[in-house]
C-alpha positions, 0 to 999 in steps of 0.5 A, a space after each residue: 432436048 433443048 427448049 426452042 425459043 419463043 416464036 409466033 407472029 404476034 410475038 415482040 421481042 421477048 423478055 425471058 424470065 430465067 429466075 424464078 426466086 421472086 415473083 414480087 421482083 418479076 411483077 416490079 420489073 413488068 411494071 417498069 416495062 409498062 412505065 412511059 419514058 422520054 429521051 431528053 436528047 430527042 426532046 430538045 430538038 423538039 422544042 422543049 423538056 417533057 413534063 410527066 405531069 403534063 398529059 399534053 407531052 404524051 407524044 414524046 413518051 414511049 413505054 417498053 411493053 409496046 415493043 416487047 413481050 414478057 415470057 415467064 415460063 419455067 422451061 427457061 429457068 436458068 437459060 444463059 446467054 450461051 444457051 441463047 446463042 446455041 438455040 438461035 444459030 446463024 440463019 435462024 428463022 425467028 421473028 426478032 434478032 435480039 432478045 432480053 433475059 431477066 436473070 437473077 441479077 435483073 431481079 435483084 439490082 435496083 436498076 433492073 438490068 436485062 441481059 440483051 442478046 444479039 442473035 442477028 440471023 446474018 450479021 455480026 453479033 454484039 457480045 451480050 450486054 447489060 441494058 437498064 430496063 428503063 432503056 429498053 423503050 428508047 432502044 426498041 423505039 429506035 430499032 422500030 424507026 430503023 435508027 440503029 441496029 441492035 448491036 450498035 447499042 453494045 457500045 452505046 449503052 455500055 455496061 454502066 449506063 445510067 438513066 440520066 437521059 430520061 424523063 420517067 413518067 411514074 404511076 400517078 403522073 398525068 402521062 402514066 394515067 393517059 398511057 393506061 387509058 390508051 392501052 385500055 382502049 386498045 
């Protein structure tokens, strides 16, 4: 019997781990999901370039972990895009209209490209496509604001999309430290 996709009222968009061969790689992925990023294109219209060493720029940054829920459950080991499509037929009642798979390629490639899968219950679904983990925060932020639909990112990002439009606030920067402080306060 197939395992149902994750569901629940407090569940954000799932990032489902399907490869369990490298726990350290999974932990690195989780760390990158917690990394604040800013989109340069949005910053230019706001009057300047954000600086990851300046905590005053924190309003310009967002992190993917605010929008996604990591799911590490061996029941999903080996899950493929076509399995997800079968588990989320048209008309499904899941709380989300897309999800990401963290498969072997995600955990071995340096850009950690998640496999984004459109499971819109009503609309036309995009073909599954790769999303660099650093781009997830921008995608999810745009979706939360209603600026775009998930399927639109299929053509927007493309298979080889780089992070050239991002400012990354890595560990040790003022923005990273402020995000950690804010998350601990919640």
